[in-house]
C-alpha positions as CSV (number, residue, x, y, z in Angstrom):
1,M,19.0,9.7,-14.1
2,I,16.0,9.1,-11.9
3,V,12.5,9.2,-13.5
4,S,9.6,10.6,-11.4
5,A,6.2,9.3,-12.4
6,S,4.7,11.6,-11.1
7,Y,4.3,14.3,-8.5
8,R,2.1,16.2,-11.0
9,T,-0.6,13.5,-11.3
10,D,-1.4,9.9,-10.3
11,I,0.0,7.8,-13.1
12,P,-0.3,4.4,-11.3
13,A,-4.0,5.0,-10.6
14,F,-5.1,6.4,-13.9
15,Y,-2.4,6.1,-16.6
16,G,-0.8,2.7,-16.2
17,R,-1.5,1.5,-19.7
18,W,0.1,4.7,-21.1
19,F,3.1,4.3,-18.9
20,L,3.7,0.7,-20.0
21,N,3.4,1.7,-23.6
22,R,6.0,4.4,-23.1
23,F,8.2,2.2,-21.0
24,R,8.3,-0.5,-23.6
25,A,9.0,2.1,-26.3
26,G,11.9,3.4,-24.1
27,W,11.0,7.1,-24.2
28,V,8.3,9.7,-23.6
29,K,7.5,13.3,-24.5
30,A,7.0,15.6,-21.5
31,I,6.1,19.3,-21.3
32,N,7.7,21.8,-19.0
33,P,4.8,23.2,-16.9
34,Y,6.2,26.7,-16.9
35,G,7.8,27.4,-20.2
36,R,5.9,24.7,-22.1
37,Q,9.0,23.4,-23.8
38,I,8.7,19.8,-25.0
39,S,11.5,17.3,-24.1
40,T,12.1,13.7,-24.9
41,I,12.9,11.8,-21.8
42,P,14.4,8.3,-22.0
43,L,12.8,5.6,-19.9
44,R,15.5,3.0,-20.3
45,A,18.8,4.2,-21.6
46,G,20.7,6.0,-18.8
47,V,17.9,5.5,-16.3
48,D,19.0,4.6,-12.7
49,G,15.6,4.0,-11.2
50,Y,12.0,5.2,-10.8
51,V,10.0,7.0,-8.2
52,F,6.3,6.5,-8.4
53,W,3.5,8.5,-6.6
54,S,0.0,7.3,-6.1
55,R,-3.2,7.1,-4.0
56,N,-4.1,3.8,-5.6
57,A,-1.4,1.6,-7.0
58,A,-3.6,-1.5,-7.3
59,P,-4.0,-1.1,-11.1
60,F,-0.3,-0.6,-11.5
61,Q,1.0,-3.8,-10.0
62,A,1.8,-5.5,-13.4
63,A,3.7,-2.4,-14.5
64,L,5.8,-2.4,-11.3
65,D,6.6,-6.1,-11.9
66,E,7.7,-5.2,-15.4
67,V,9.9,-2.3,-14.3
68,R,11.6,-4.6,-11.7
69,A,12.0,-7.4,-14.2
70,A,13.8,-5.0,-16.6
71,G,16.3,-4.3,-13.8
72,F,15.2,-0.9,-12.6
73,P,14.8,-0.3,-8.9
74,F,11.8,1.8,-7.8
75,I,10.3,3.6,-4.9
76,L,6.5,3.9,-4.6
77,H,5.2,6.7,-2.5
78,H,1.7,5.7,-1.6
79,T,-0.6,8.2,0.1
80,V,-3.3,7.2,2.6
81,T,-4.8,9.8,4.9
82,G,-8.4,8.7,5.6
83,Y,-9.8,12.1,5.2
84,P,-13.6,12.6,5.0
85,R,-15.2,12.4,1.6
86,R,-15.8,16.1,1.5
87,L,-12.0,16.5,1.3
88,E,-11.2,13.4,-0.8
89,R,-14.0,12.8,-3.2
90,S,-12.9,9.6,-5.0
91,V,-9.8,8.1,-3.4
92,I,-10.0,4.4,-2.4
93,D,-11.1,3.4,1.1
94,P,-8.2,3.6,3.6
95,A,-8.5,-0.1,4.4
96,R,-8.1,-1.0,0.8
97,A,-5.1,1.4,0.4
98,V,-3.5,-0.2,3.4
99,A,-4.0,-3.7,1.8
100,V,-2.4,-2.4,-1.4
101,I,0.6,-1.1,0.5
102,R,1.1,-4.3,2.5
103,D,0.8,-6.4,-0.6
104,L,3.3,-4.3,-2.6
105,A,5.7,-4.3,0.4
106,A,5.5,-8.1,0.6
107,R,6.2,-8.4,-3.1
108,H,9.0,-5.9,-3.4
109,G,10.3,-5.2,0.2
110,S,9.6,-2.4,2.7
111,G,12.4,-0.3,1.1
112,A,10.4,0.0,-2.1
113,V,7.2,1.4,-0.5
114,V,6.9,4.6,1.5
115,W,3.7,5.7,3.2
116,R,2.7,9.3,2.8
117,Y,0.4,11.0,5.3
118,D,0.4,14.1,3.3
119,P,-0.9,16.8,3.4
120,V,-1.8,17.4,7.0
121,L,-4.8,19.7,6.7
122,I,-6.4,21.3,9.8
123,T,-10.2,21.8,9.4
124,S,-13.3,21.8,11.5
125,M,-13.7,18.1,10.5
126,T,-10.0,17.2,11.0
127,P,-8.6,19.0,14.1
128,P,-5.3,17.9,15.6
129,S,-7.1,15.3,17.8
130,W,-8.6,13.7,14.6
131,H,-5.1,13.5,13.0
132,L,-3.6,11.8,16.1
133,E,-6.4,9.2,16.2
134,T,-6.4,8.6,12.4
135,F,-2.6,8.5,12.0
136,A,-2.3,6.0,14.9
137,A,-4.9,3.7,13.4
138,L,-3.2,3.8,10.0
139,A,0.3,3.3,11.6
140,D,-1.0,0.3,13.4
141,A,-2.3,-1.1,10.2
142,L,0.9,-0.5,8.3
143,A,3.4,-1.5,11.1
144,G,5.9,-4.0,9.7
145,A,5.1,-3.2,6.1
146,V,6.9,0.2,5.7
147,D,9.8,1.8,7.5
148,E,9.1,5.4,6.7
149,V,6.2,7.8,6.7
150,V,6.5,11.2,4.9
151,V,4.4,14.0,6.2
152,S,3.9,17.7,5.5
153,F,1.4,20.3,6.3
154,A,-0.7,21.5,3.3
155,H,1.1,24.0,1.1
156,L,-1.6,26.6,0.7
157,Y,-0.9,27.8,-2.8
158,R,-3.4,30.2,-4.4
159,K,-5.1,27.4,-6.3
160,T,-5.2,25.2,-3.1
161,E,-6.9,28.0,-1.2
162,R,-9.3,28.6,-4.0
163,N,-10.3,24.9,-4.2
164,L,-10.7,24.6,-0.4
165,T,-12.8,27.8,-0.3
166,Q,-15.0,26.6,-3.2
167,T,-15.5,23.2,-1.6
168,A,-16.4,24.7,1.7
169,A,-18.8,27.1,0.1
170,L,-20.7,24.4,-1.9
171,G,-22.7,23.3,1.1
172,E,-19.9,21.2,2.5
173,G,-20.1,22.9,5.8
174,F,-16.5,23.1,7.1
175,E,-13.8,25.6,7.9
176,W,-10.0,25.3,7.4
177,V,-7.1,27.1,9.0
178,D,-3.4,27.3,8.6
179,P,-2.1,26.9,12.2
180,P,0.9,28.8,13.6
181,R,4.3,27.2,13.5
182,E,4.3,26.2,17.1
183,E,1.0,24.2,16.8
184,K,2.3,22.4,13.7
185,Q,5.5,21.4,15.4
186,A,3.6,20.2,18.5
187,L,1.4,17.9,16.3
188,L,4.4,16.7,14.3
189,T,6.2,15.7,17.5
190,R,3.3,13.6,18.7
191,L,2.8,12.0,15.3
192,A,6.5,11.2,15.1
193,G,6.3,9.5,18.5
194,V,3.4,7.3,17.2
195,A,5.4,6.4,14.1
196,R,8.5,5.6,16.0
197,A,6.6,3.2,18.3
198,R,5.5,1.3,15.2
199,G,9.0,1.0,13.8
200,M,8.8,3.9,11.3
201,K,10.9,7.0,10.9
202,M,9.0,10.2,10.1
203,S,10.3,12.5,7.4
204,L,9.1,16.0,6.7
205,C,8.7,17.0,3.1
206,A,10.1,20.4,2.1
207,Q,9.2,22.2,5.3
208,Q,12.5,22.8,7.0
209,G,10.9,25.6,9.1
210,L,8.9,22.9,10.9
211,V,11.6,20.5,11.6
212,V,11.6,19.0,15.1
213,P,14.0,16.4,16.6
214,E,11.5,13.6,16.0
215,A,10.7,14.6,12.3
216,T,13.7,15.3,10.2
217,P,13.9,16.7,6.6
218,G,12.9,14.0,4.1
219,R,14.2,13.2,0.6
220,C,11.3,11.8,-1.4
221,I,13.4,11.2,-4.5
222,D,16.2,9.4,-2.8
223,A,19.1,7.9,-4.7
224,R,20.4,6.1,-1.6
225,R,17.0,4.3,-1.1
226,L,17.0,3.3,-4.7
227,E,20.5,1.8,-4.2
228,R,19.2,-0.1,-1.1
229,V,16.2,-1.4,-3.1
230,A,18.5,-2.6,-5.9
231,A,20.8,-4.3,-3.5
232,E,17.8,-6.0,-1.7
233,W,16.7,-7.3,-5.1
234,G,20.1,-8.8,-5.8
235,N,21.0,-6.3,-8.5
236,P,23.4,-3.7,-6.7
237,R,23.9,-0.5,-8.6
238,S,25.2,3.0,-8.0
239,V,22.6,5.8,-8.6
240,S,24.3,9.0,-9.6
241,A,22.1,11.9,-8.9
242,R,22.9,15.2,-7.2
243,P,20.7,16.8,-4.6
244,R,18.5,19.3,-6.5
245,G,15.2,20.2,-4.9
246,T,12.1,21.3,-6.8
247,R,11.1,24.0,-4.4
248,P,12.6,25.8,-1.3
249,G,13.4,23.3,1.5
250,C,13.2,20.2,-0.9
251,Q,16.0,17.7,-0.3
252,C,15.3,15.5,-3.3
253,H,17.9,14.2,-5.7
254,E,17.6,15.4,-9.3
255,S,15.0,13.7,-11.4
256,R,12.9,14.1,-14.6
257,D,9.2,14.1,-14.1
258,I,7.0,12.8,-16.9
259,G,3.6,13.9,-15.6
260,E,1.3,16.8,-16.4
261,Y,-0.6,19.1,-14.0
262,D,-4.4,19.3,-14.2
263,T,-4.8,15.6,-15.2
264,C,-5.6,13.8,-11.9
265,P,-9.4,13.2,-11.5
266,H,-9.3,12.2,-7.8
267,G,-10.8,15.6,-6.9
268,C,-9.1,16.2,-3.6
269,A,-10.0,19.6,-2.3
270,Y,-6.5,20.4,-1.1
271,C,-4.6,19.3,-4.2
272,Y,-1.6,21.4,-5.3
273,A,-1.4,19.7,-8.7
274,V,-4.9,20.6,-9.9
275,G,-6.1,24.1,-10.4
276,S,-9.4,23.1,-12.0
277,R,-11.1,19.8,-11.2
278,E,-13.3,20.2,-14.2
279,L,-10.3,20.6,-16.5
280,A,-8.6,17.6,-14.9
281,R,-11.7,15.4,-15.5
282,K,-11.9,16.7,-19.1
283,R,-8.2,15.9,-19.8
284,F,-8.6,12.4,-18.2
285,S,-11.5,11.7,-20.5
286,E,-9.5,12.8,-23.5
287,H,-6.4,10.9,-22.6
288,D,-4.9,8.7,-25.4
289,P,-2.9,5.8,-23.9
290,D,-1.1,5.4,-27.2
291,S,0.1,9.0,-27.3
292,E,3.8,9.8,-26.7
293,F,2.5,12.6,-24.3
294,L,0.5,12.0,-21.2
295,F,-1.8,14.7,-22.5
296,C,-1.1,15.8,-26.0
297,P,-0.8,19.6,-26.2
298,P,-3.1,21.3,-28.8
299,G,-1.5,21.7,-32.2
300,S,1.3,19.2,-31.5
301,I,2.3,16.8,-34.3
302,P,3.1,13.3,-33.1
303,L,6.6,12.2,-34.0
304,P,7.4,8.7,-35.4
305,E,8.3,6.1,-32.9
306,I,11.9,5.3,-32.3
307,P,12.9,1.6,-32.1
308,S,12.0,-0.1,-28.9
309,L,14.8,-0.4,-26.3
310,L,13.5,-3.7,-24.9
């Protein structure tokens, strides 16, 4: 089993102490975001590896060291886009994010760290020419540290559209558009050429309708990459996970996610995982790092701890 931590929130940036508590205990309680069923997910027994997602993994470096020392390979997807503050209120500065990625790649190998330039959002502040310039600068800074960059155009879910519209209306003074398919593919082709020239392959996340020869479908939760990481660390293992995407076009291998929506306080205007930024900030402030849940559901009764699997 592969554990995802988490595409629903930024555990490395904000919930590292909680993750380590649960990792040491060997299990966690997670809530299905749709049916609200509660599951117990093992974090040691039967686990093949981890996939982490973050915009700031600096506070999580000790946790990554501990996961590796326990014999579990991991992949860290680290996002850095360099968007204006009107779109990304509180993410770390791009130069600092690049430094974090380079440091983690030096410690754990380029296979363990993947750069995400995601989502690609076209606005009056970030037209295609802005993306070409910014992407090239970031690719220059990350050349030699990572071998893959994952991209996708913004998925304009209802809550994403609402957040973008509200942000634009609150005196922020910008407009956003969803370009036609041909324009997206043209930009992807040029970005892929930039990546290739810096020794990186470009993968496209869950958008098969935009695939071009230079940007092929990606697999963010990738059993084969986990096997490669394990082998590079001198601990070869077979990762048994079948392809099972989480949405149409997704090529990921099967995983169990331990995160919770509406808990990331980064405040990005385009975020698909946060419907209410106020609720996310409130939940973050109420978070208990000693809980078995990332965010304990109202009325739940904490269960006694099971023996540690350390």
